Steps between C-alpha positions, in 0.01 A plus 500: 500500500500597868627847581601613847646832608545652848299806397189285462534293818202511735435344836192287538390230739326249273166376628381215281167472681275801556518639855187489719230750401631531142255383234637612160813475289640682198801458272714797404801586288748782492760617251777757506796612294838374618588841646283799600712730282476291183444704183146480359637415154649172629275202423317366805174319427284229656225314310266256673306255282289362787502416866299237686438499873514140625345378823680205658264317735619298799385174336740557208237627255586812301267728309524825306298766685583794271647542153584821317585457134483866387312417181296820498681810374450802722677828561453484878632269769374583846660237725845656510693794642842662539679491835821667613829310496727763658629557764387137545265248342136606563633791708140606556160353425388786275437398143419664169318354203716293268489648150748263336287184534266404219325197360589459135489209252423246772783613729534705814768742378710700747757750371710510816762721331276805534499493883851415623440677831189294580391146575224391259266288712182316390271232642202272457169557675463354848373143502319315781739242640452148626629458855818294504572539128810650343503711184741523209504663160584369153624781275618523140702814440790664317752749639701715260792721591615646829209416725378216721170364628399338827177327611344474841182435694315689775247391757213747558246500783205512260386615157459867595747574783706813440878515512628620839875435499742219432581270791701181489294290740143585389375586849407869476438563133262394224754340268839333512722299269460129448810444281744659253657348188850551367558785256502416127704703255542510122364181340688538167187590301324181608180455697561275798249321723555466873301392802581668830556451780696183433453270797 
């Protein structure tokens, strides 16, 4: 099920191929309740069974360059954070640690209901890219209740460059967006598998 709502719309100039002087890529996801004033007792949950980062070479070959299956149970998840959603989406670049993300029973489990006033944002590690390649992600996930999830990809200058600021054309910053997926809402208790972007 594809979910779209004006509140979640973002502007991005998609750049399928990494800009000059960019050498790494990562995949990210974000989830939010349907409204920033949603009650915390209203169900809003995202569960990810796995995601695979797929490199699409110019010769037509594809290969999996990263897979997270969440098979190890842990109480901590460090590749995620909360960001502000009001007065606008990612109103500032300050973040706080996400305390409603955990790995449990082979799933990445996000209780989005507990943070209606935040965007829950998480990502893979940065991966060295192959010049001229494009990157997609295969994900199996379930969305329950009044929430939605979106996937995307960022280009980064290198494995250790710090975040400076967002910029649409990648010229004066260390990272910028490669692509965004549609939003996906409640999946009627079923896990679904998608591959994005669809080109």
